[in-house]
C-alpha positions as a LaTeX table, in Angstrom:
\begin{tabular}{lrrr}
\hline
Residue & $x$ (\AA) & $y$ (\AA) & $z$ (\AA) \\
\hline
Unk1 & 36.10 & 168.62 & 28.59 \\
Unk2 & 38.88 & 169.09 & 31.27 \\
Unk3 & 38.39 & 167.32 & 34.52 \\
Unk4 & 40.02 & 168.47 & 37.57 \\
Unk5 & 39.38 & 166.94 & 41.23 \\
Unk6 & 39.68 & 169.04 & 43.76 \\
Unk7 & 41.88 & 167.49 & 46.26 \\
Unk8 & 43.35 & 169.37 & 49.40 \\
Unk9 & 47.03 & 169.73 & 48.48 \\
Unk10 & 46.70 & 169.60 & 44.76 \\
Unk11 & 48.97 & 171.62 & 42.88 \\
Unk12 & 47.24 & 173.23 & 39.79 \\
Unk13 & 46.85 & 176.55 & 37.73 \\
Unk14 & 43.97 & 179.14 & 37.32 \\
Unk15 & 43.79 & 177.82 & 34.14 \\
Unk16 & 43.09 & 174.31 & 34.90 \\
Unk17 & 40.58 & 175.39 & 37.44 \\
Unk18 & 38.44 & 177.19 & 34.91 \\
Unk19 & 38.73 & 175.01 & 32.04 \\
Unk20 & 36.93 & 172.48 & 34.42 \\
Unk21 & 34.49 & 174.58 & 36.52 \\
Unk22 & 34.76 & 178.19 & 34.42 \\
Unk23 & 35.10 & 181.60 & 35.67 \\
Unk24 & 37.66 & 183.78 & 34.84 \\
Unk25 & 41.59 & 183.45 & 34.78 \\
Unk26 & 42.76 & 186.94 & 34.94 \\
Unk27 & 39.78 & 188.85 & 37.10 \\
Unk28 & 41.69 & 189.16 & 40.59 \\
Unk29 & 41.92 & 186.99 & 43.65 \\
Unk30 & 37.93 & 186.58 & 44.07 \\
Unk31 & 36.52 & 184.53 & 41.15 \\
Unk32 & 32.94 & 183.57 & 40.95 \\
Unk33 & 32.13 & 180.51 & 38.51 \\
Unk34 & 27.96 & 180.61 & 38.38 \\
Unk35 & 27.26 & 177.73 & 36.17 \\
Unk36 & 29.30 & 175.40 & 38.90 \\
Unk37 & 27.65 & 177.69 & 41.60 \\
Unk38 & 31.21 & 177.99 & 43.17 \\
Unk39 & 33.56 & 181.15 & 44.17 \\
Unk40 & 37.29 & 180.77 & 43.82 \\
Unk41 & 39.38 & 182.66 & 46.33 \\
Unk42 & 43.13 & 182.92 & 45.10 \\
Unk43 & 45.45 & 184.25 & 48.16 \\
Unk44 & 48.97 & 185.27 & 47.39 \\
Unk45 & 50.75 & 186.85 & 50.48 \\
Unk46 & 53.95 & 187.67 & 49.10 \\
Unk47 & 52.13 & 189.36 & 45.67 \\
Unk48 & 49.55 & 191.34 & 48.14 \\
Unk49 & 52.21 & 192.91 & 50.15 \\
Unk50 & 52.22 & 195.59 & 47.81 \\
Unk51 & 48.86 & 196.30 & 48.13 \\
Unk52 & 48.63 & 196.06 & 51.84 \\
Unk53 & 47.06 & 192.74 & 51.69 \\
Unk54 & 48.97 & 191.82 & 54.79 \\
Unk55 & 46.26 & 189.74 & 56.59 \\
Unk56 & 46.26 & 186.64 & 54.51 \\
Unk57 & 46.79 & 183.31 & 56.10 \\
Unk58 & 45.86 & 181.14 & 59.08 \\
Unk59 & 45.43 & 183.13 & 62.18 \\
Unk60 & 44.93 & 181.35 & 65.86 \\
Unk61 & 42.20 & 179.36 & 66.47 \\
Unk62 & 39.16 & 180.61 & 68.28 \\
Unk63 & 36.84 & 179.04 & 70.02 \\
Unk64 & 34.65 & 178.31 & 67.15 \\
Unk65 & 38.00 & 176.29 & 65.61 \\
Unk66 & 40.57 & 177.13 & 62.47 \\
Unk67 & 40.47 & 180.68 & 60.91 \\
Unk68 & 42.11 & 181.41 & 57.65 \\
Unk69 & 42.04 & 185.77 & 57.09 \\
Unk70 & 41.67 & 186.83 & 53.45 \\
Unk71 & 42.44 & 190.38 & 52.69 \\
Unk72 & 39.64 & 191.60 & 50.06 \\
Unk73 & 40.01 & 193.17 & 46.65 \\
Unk74 & 40.62 & 196.66 & 46.14 \\
Unk75 & 44.32 & 198.11 & 46.25 \\
Unk76 & 43.99 & 201.69 & 46.45 \\
Unk77 & 41.54 & 203.72 & 48.66 \\
Unk78 & 38.82 & 202.35 & 51.26 \\
Unk79 & 37.72 & 198.74 & 49.83 \\
Unk80 & 34.14 & 198.63 & 49.15 \\
Unk81 & 31.32 & 195.84 & 49.58 \\
Unk82 & 31.20 & 195.54 & 45.76 \\
Unk83 & 31.99 & 193.15 & 43.27 \\
Unk84 & 34.63 & 190.43 & 44.24 \\
Unk85 & 34.16 & 191.21 & 47.85 \\
Unk86 & 30.08 & 191.39 & 47.55 \\
Unk87 & 30.36 & 187.92 & 45.58 \\
Unk88 & 32.20 & 186.28 & 48.70 \\
Unk89 & 30.05 & 188.04 & 51.14 \\
Unk90 & 26.93 & 186.58 & 48.98 \\
Unk91 & 28.12 & 183.24 & 49.42 \\
Unk92 & 26.76 & 183.31 & 53.25 \\
Unk93 & 23.27 & 183.37 & 51.87 \\
Unk94 & 23.07 & 181.82 & 47.96 \\
Unk95 & 24.96 & 178.41 & 48.53 \\
Unk96 & 28.05 & 178.92 & 46.40 \\
Unk97 & 30.79 & 176.51 & 47.50 \\
Unk98 & 34.05 & 178.74 & 48.17 \\
Unk99 & 37.39 & 177.09 & 47.40 \\
Unk100 & 40.67 & 178.68 & 48.91 \\
Unk101 & 44.06 & 178.17 & 46.78 \\
Unk102 & 47.32 & 179.90 & 47.58 \\
Unk103 & 50.14 & 180.39 & 45.51 \\
Unk104 & 52.50 & 177.86 & 45.30 \\
Unk105 & 55.32 & 179.54 & 43.37 \\
Unk106 & 56.05 & 179.74 & 39.45 \\
Unk107 & 56.70 & 177.82 & 36.92 \\
Unk108 & 60.64 & 178.09 & 35.86 \\
Unk109 & 61.21 & 180.28 & 32.92 \\
Unk110 & 57.74 & 181.40 & 33.18 \\
Unk111 & 55.17 & 183.94 & 35.01 \\
Unk112 & 52.59 & 181.30 & 35.55 \\
Unk113 & 51.88 & 181.18 & 39.06 \\
Unk114 & 50.91 & 177.39 & 40.45 \\
Unk115 & 48.46 & 177.22 & 42.81 \\
Unk116 & 48.11 & 174.73 & 45.99 \\
Unk117 & 44.37 & 173.89 & 46.62 \\
Unk118 & 43.84 & 174.41 & 50.24 \\
Unk119 & 40.22 & 173.15 & 50.70 \\
Unk120 & 36.96 & 174.09 & 50.87 \\
Unk121 & 35.99 & 176.70 & 53.43 \\
Unk122 & 33.04 & 179.13 & 54.25 \\
Unk123 & 32.40 & 182.75 & 55.29 \\
Unk124 & 32.20 & 182.78 & 59.05 \\
Unk125 & 28.59 & 183.48 & 59.72 \\
Unk126 & 29.24 & 184.77 & 63.13 \\
Unk127 & 31.50 & 187.79 & 61.82 \\
Unk128 & 32.24 & 187.54 & 58.10 \\
Unk129 & 34.77 & 190.04 & 57.53 \\
Unk130 & 37.04 & 192.44 & 60.08 \\
Unk131 & 37.45 & 196.33 & 58.81 \\
Unk132 & 41.51 & 196.98 & 59.33 \\
Unk133 & 43.78 & 199.80 & 58.42 \\
Unk134 & 46.47 & 199.08 & 56.00 \\
Unk135 & 48.75 & 200.78 & 53.28 \\
Unk136 & 47.43 & 200.90 & 49.69 \\
Unk137 & 49.49 & 200.48 & 46.78 \\
Unk138 & 50.09 & 204.24 & 46.70 \\
Unk139 & 51.25 & 203.68 & 50.40 \\
Unk140 & 48.05 & 205.77 & 51.76 \\
Unk141 & 46.33 & 204.13 & 54.68 \\
Unk142 & 42.94 & 202.73 & 54.39 \\
Unk143 & 40.47 & 200.33 & 55.29 \\
Unk144 & 40.66 & 196.93 & 53.94 \\
Unk145 & 38.30 & 193.91 & 54.58 \\
Unk146 & 39.96 & 190.77 & 56.16 \\
Unk147 & 37.69 & 188.12 & 55.55 \\
Unk148 & 37.25 & 185.29 & 58.19 \\
Unk149 & 37.08 & 182.01 & 56.32 \\
Unk150 & 36.48 & 178.55 & 58.16 \\
Unk151 & 36.65 & 175.01 & 56.87 \\
Unk152 & 33.31 & 173.81 & 55.63 \\
Unk153 & 31.35 & 171.37 & 57.31 \\
Unk154 & 33.29 & 167.71 & 57.08 \\
Unk155 & 36.24 & 169.68 & 55.44 \\
Unk156 & 40.28 & 169.37 & 56.29 \\
Unk157 & 42.22 & 172.45 & 55.20 \\
Unk158 & 45.94 & 171.54 & 53.64 \\
Unk159 & 47.41 & 174.03 & 55.67 \\
Unk160 & 51.18 & 174.34 & 56.23 \\
Unk161 & 53.74 & 175.95 & 58.63 \\
Unk162 & 54.03 & 178.72 & 55.75 \\
Unk163 & 50.42 & 179.71 & 55.80 \\
Unk164 & 50.55 & 181.16 & 59.22 \\
Unk165 & 49.97 & 184.96 & 59.30 \\
Unk166 & 53.70 & 186.29 & 59.35 \\
Unk167 & 54.23 & 187.76 & 62.82 \\
Unk168 & 54.59 & 191.76 & 63.10 \\
Unk169 & 58.11 & 192.99 & 63.07 \\
Unk170 & 57.12 & 195.74 & 65.36 \\
Unk171 & 54.57 & 197.22 & 67.65 \\
Unk172 & 52.16 & 199.73 & 65.93 \\
Unk173 & 49.16 & 201.73 & 67.26 \\
Unk174 & 47.27 & 203.31 & 64.83 \\
Unk175 & 44.33 & 205.28 & 65.89 \\
Unk176 & 41.02 & 204.68 & 63.78 \\
Unk177 & 38.78 & 208.28 & 63.57 \\
Unk178 & 36.03 & 205.89 & 64.94 \\
Unk179 & 35.30 & 202.42 & 66.26 \\
Unk180 & 35.37 & 200.30 & 63.21 \\
Unk181 & 32.08 & 199.06 & 62.05 \\
Unk182 & 30.77 & 195.64 & 62.86 \\
Unk183 & 30.14 & 193.54 & 59.68 \\
Unk184 & 26.43 & 193.03 & 58.95 \\
Unk185 & 25.47 & 189.66 & 59.25 \\
Unk186 & 23.28 & 188.55 & 56.11 \\
Unk187 & 20.00 & 186.40 & 56.53 \\
Unk188 & 20.94 & 183.05 & 56.74 \\
Unk189 & 17.96 & 182.25 & 54.38 \\
Unk190 & 19.34 & 179.01 & 52.83 \\
Unk191 & 20.43 & 177.42 & 56.39 \\
Unk192 & 18.42 & 175.64 & 59.07 \\
Unk193 & 19.65 & 176.84 & 62.60 \\
Unk194 & 18.78 & 173.02 & 63.66 \\
Unk195 & 21.42 & 171.84 & 61.18 \\
Unk196 & 23.82 & 174.25 & 62.39 \\
Unk197 & 23.33 & 173.18 & 66.00 \\
Unk198 & 23.51 & 169.28 & 65.37 \\
Unk199 & 27.04 & 169.31 & 64.57 \\
Unk200 & 29.90 & 169.84 & 66.84 \\
Unk201 & 32.91 & 168.82 & 65.01 \\
Unk202 & 35.51 & 171.57 & 66.24 \\
Unk203 & 37.40 & 172.07 & 62.80 \\
Unk204 & 33.87 & 172.74 & 60.78 \\
Unk205 & 31.90 & 175.89 & 60.88 \\
Unk206 & 28.65 & 173.78 & 62.43 \\
Unk207 & 29.84 & 174.62 & 65.76 \\
Unk208 & 28.90 & 177.94 & 65.89 \\
Unk209 & 25.91 & 177.53 & 67.25 \\
Unk210 & 23.02 & 180.12 & 67.02 \\
Unk211 & 23.34 & 181.00 & 71.04 \\
Unk212 & 26.75 & 182.36 & 70.20 \\
Unk213 & 25.73 & 184.09 & 66.91 \\
Unk214 & 22.76 & 185.67 & 68.96 \\
Unk215 & 25.45 & 187.13 & 71.75 \\
Unk216 & 27.82 & 188.44 & 69.50 \\
Unk217 & 25.27 & 190.25 & 67.38 \\
Unk218 & 23.75 & 191.65 & 70.38 \\
Unk219 & 27.38 & 193.23 & 71.48 \\
Unk220 & 27.87 & 194.51 & 68.19 \\
Unk221 & 24.33 & 195.81 & 68.46 \\
Unk222 & 24.75 & 197.14 & 71.86 \\
Unk223 & 28.13 & 198.82 & 70.83 \\
Unk224 & 26.46 & 200.61 & 67.75 \\
Unk225 & 24.16 & 202.08 & 70.22 \\
Unk226 & 26.09 & 203.20 & 72.88 \\
Unk227 & 28.50 & 205.08 & 70.40 \\
Unk228 & 25.23 & 206.64 & 68.99 \\
Unk229 & 24.52 & 207.82 & 72.67 \\
Unk230 & 27.88 & 209.33 & 73.25 \\
Unk231 & 28.04 & 210.88 & 69.82 \\
Unk232 & 24.17 & 212.67 & 70.79 \\
Unk233 & 26.05 & 213.89 & 73.94 \\
Unk234 & 28.66 & 215.63 & 71.81 \\
Unk235 & 31.62 & 213.15 & 72.62 \\
Unk236 & 33.94 & 211.70 & 69.81 \\
Unk237 & 34.46 & 208.30 & 69.52 \\
Unk238 & 37.34 & 206.49 & 68.52 \\
Unk239 & 39.68 & 203.13 & 68.15 \\
Unk240 & 43.02 & 201.79 & 67.78 \\
Unk241 & 44.39 & 198.85 & 65.58 \\
Unk242 & 47.09 & 197.41 & 67.64 \\
Unk243 & 50.09 & 195.24 & 66.24 \\
Unk244 & 52.60 & 193.81 & 68.75 \\
Unk245 & 56.02 & 192.84 & 67.28 \\
Unk246 & 56.43 & 189.02 & 67.15 \\
Unk247 & 52.92 & 188.25 & 66.84 \\
Unk248 & 50.48 & 187.86 & 64.14 \\
Unk249 & 47.56 & 189.95 & 63.41 \\
Unk250 & 46.20 & 193.09 & 65.19 \\
Unk251 & 43.70 & 193.55 & 67.88 \\
Unk252 & 40.88 & 196.37 & 68.29 \\
Unk253 & 39.25 & 197.70 & 71.34 \\
Unk254 & 35.53 & 198.24 & 71.04 \\
Unk255 & 35.36 & 202.01 & 71.77 \\
Unk256 & 37.74 & 204.81 & 73.07 \\
Unk257 & 35.47 & 208.10 & 74.44 \\
Unk258 & 38.28 & 210.67 & 73.16 \\
Unk259 & 35.96 & 213.36 & 75.35 \\
Unk260 & 36.11 & 211.80 & 78.53 \\
Unk261 & 39.04 & 209.43 & 78.45 \\
Unk262 & 37.20 & 206.09 & 78.69 \\
Unk263 & 38.29 & 202.92 & 77.05 \\
Unk264 & 34.98 & 200.52 & 76.73 \\
Unk265 & 35.19 & 196.99 & 76.36 \\
Unk266 & 31.50 & 195.46 & 75.51 \\
Unk267 & 29.95 & 192.13 & 76.07 \\
Unk268 & 26.66 & 190.47 & 74.95 \\
Unk269 & 26.51 & 188.60 & 78.05 \\
Unk270 & 26.76 & 189.71 & 81.61 \\
Unk271 & 28.22 & 186.59 & 83.32 \\
Unk272 & 31.61 & 186.21 & 85.35 \\
Unk273 & 32.97 & 184.71 & 82.27 \\
Unk274 & 32.65 & 187.55 & 80.07 \\
Unk275 & 33.15 & 190.08 & 82.36 \\
Unk276 & 36.71 & 188.61 & 83.30 \\
Unk277 & 37.60 & 188.13 & 79.73 \\
Unk278 & 36.62 & 192.15 & 79.30 \\
Unk279 & 39.01 & 192.83 & 82.25 \\
Unk280 & 41.97 & 191.26 & 80.82 \\
Unk281 & 41.14 & 192.85 & 77.51 \\
Unk282 & 41.04 & 196.24 & 78.64 \\
Unk283 & 44.34 & 195.75 & 80.99 \\
Unk284 & 46.06 & 194.51 & 77.61 \\
Unk285 & 44.99 & 197.49 & 75.73 \\
Unk286 & 45.91 & 199.75 & 78.23 \\
Unk287 & 49.54 & 198.87 & 77.81 \\
Unk288 & 49.48 & 199.65 & 74.23 \\
Unk289 & 47.66 & 202.93 & 73.45 \\
Unk290 & 49.00 & 206.52 & 73.96 \\
Unk291 & 46.27 & 208.40 & 75.37 \\
Unk292 & 45.94 & 211.52 & 78.12 \\
Unk293 & 46.99 & 210.77 & 81.68 \\
Unk294 & 44.24 & 209.75 & 83.76 \\
Unk295 & 42.44 & 207.33 & 81.25 \\
Unk296 & 39.50 & 205.24 & 83.05 \\
Unk297 & 38.21 & 201.80 & 82.15 \\
Unk298 & 34.44 & 200.69 & 81.40 \\
Unk299 & 32.75 & 197.41 & 80.96 \\
Unk300 & 29.88 & 198.02 & 78.81 \\
Unk301 & 27.15 & 195.22 & 79.27 \\
Unk302 & 23.31 & 194.77 & 78.07 \\
Unk303 & 22.28 & 194.60 & 81.80 \\
Unk304 & 23.22 & 194.08 & 85.14 \\
Unk305 & 25.76 & 191.53 & 86.36 \\
Unk306 & 25.45 & 189.66 & 89.83 \\
Unk307 & 26.54 & 191.76 & 92.77 \\
Unk308 & 29.83 & 189.65 & 93.23 \\
Unk309 & 30.75 & 190.57 & 89.76 \\
Unk310 & 29.78 & 194.23 & 90.21 \\
Unk311 & 32.46 & 194.15 & 93.51 \\
Unk312 & 35.35 & 192.46 & 90.92 \\
Unk313 & 34.58 & 195.61 & 88.80 \\
Unk314 & 35.07 & 198.23 & 91.62 \\
Unk315 & 37.71 & 196.46 & 93.04 \\
Unk316 & 39.65 & 196.96 & 89.81 \\
Unk317 & 38.36 & 200.29 & 89.77 \\
Unk318 & 36.55 & 199.26 & 86.51 \\
Unk319 & 33.34 & 201.36 & 85.56 \\
Unk320 & 30.25 & 199.36 & 84.89 \\
Unk321 & 28.09 & 200.90 & 82.23 \\
Unk322 & 24.67 & 199.02 & 81.50 \\
Unk323 & 21.74 & 199.25 & 79.00 \\
Unk324 & 18.54 & 199.77 & 80.86 \\
Unk325 & 15.38 & 198.29 & 79.92 \\
Unk326 & 14.57 & 201.46 & 78.12 \\
Unk327 & 17.50 & 201.93 & 76.06 \\
Unk328 & 19.35 & 204.39 & 77.97 \\
Unk329 & 22.50 & 203.80 & 79.61 \\
Unk330 & 23.45 & 203.59 & 83.33 \\
Unk331 & 26.55 & 204.69 & 84.99 \\
Unk332 & 28.15 & 206.40 & 81.89 \\
Unk333 & 31.05 & 208.66 & 82.92 \\
Unk334 & 30.24 & 211.49 & 80.33 \\
Unk335 & 32.59 & 214.14 & 82.40 \\
Unk336 & 36.03 & 214.46 & 81.44 \\
Unk337 & 37.20 & 213.74 & 85.09 \\
Unk338 & 36.83 & 210.94 & 87.28 \\
\hline
\end{tabular}
């Protein structure tokens, strides 16, 4: 039997990987190998451009450490959480290892693509993927999944400068028909929270603590409930996908109430730091989006902040909206005027 040691930086081929660990050679970029309990992810940013796969590569580190984005499967129309996409998402619960490869040129005189082994990764347990807008191979805009991959516990990824998400060539703002859905975080039945909290190595997924996961989940639930509240009141909710020239990736406001002309940023905690972050995000978003005159800014929180934080929002003319004990919302500017 062919043997192949997966060492970060290794240059190999899909054929050699399949010969050792199993899995198909020709079944797309997400390849399960059930006998080895592995999933192989093959990223080819250059070839993916024609299918709108513009998100692949190393993104900016966040508070949890390194992050690699990988565009899901599906070349035409909205991507669905089926087949390869579901295979990758299910690794959060089924214990399969995920191994990431990036194309590394072609064999001279042949179409054979060489693969550079980046390393073992895991799907981010806090936010497994983002929904983004990108053109398909038919050049029509559609929704794609940008999976968020992180180094597995104890792993070091063999990334190069060329692996960075390329900066945008121009600033664009795409209006979304409604706020993008936050991904459902699968129940981590095979992971013990205690083990997650024990480790603090900044380049592994283990430092995504249960508390942070709870806060982000709470933020997502808060947004969902508030959008339902506005929709029930007859309001139209949208959002925007913003790309800035010279910068990689995209960013998306939490929610825009098109009926009342209010832009919201939600936070899962009502602390000063979270509110200050929300204020900065709102001011940044406002610079790029094109909406009718009179746009109002609002921060959505799960509870009342301190008196001084409330005063800070008042000073900046930013509305405070909070969820009440009965699940309703206080301070909502439902009217179309200030």
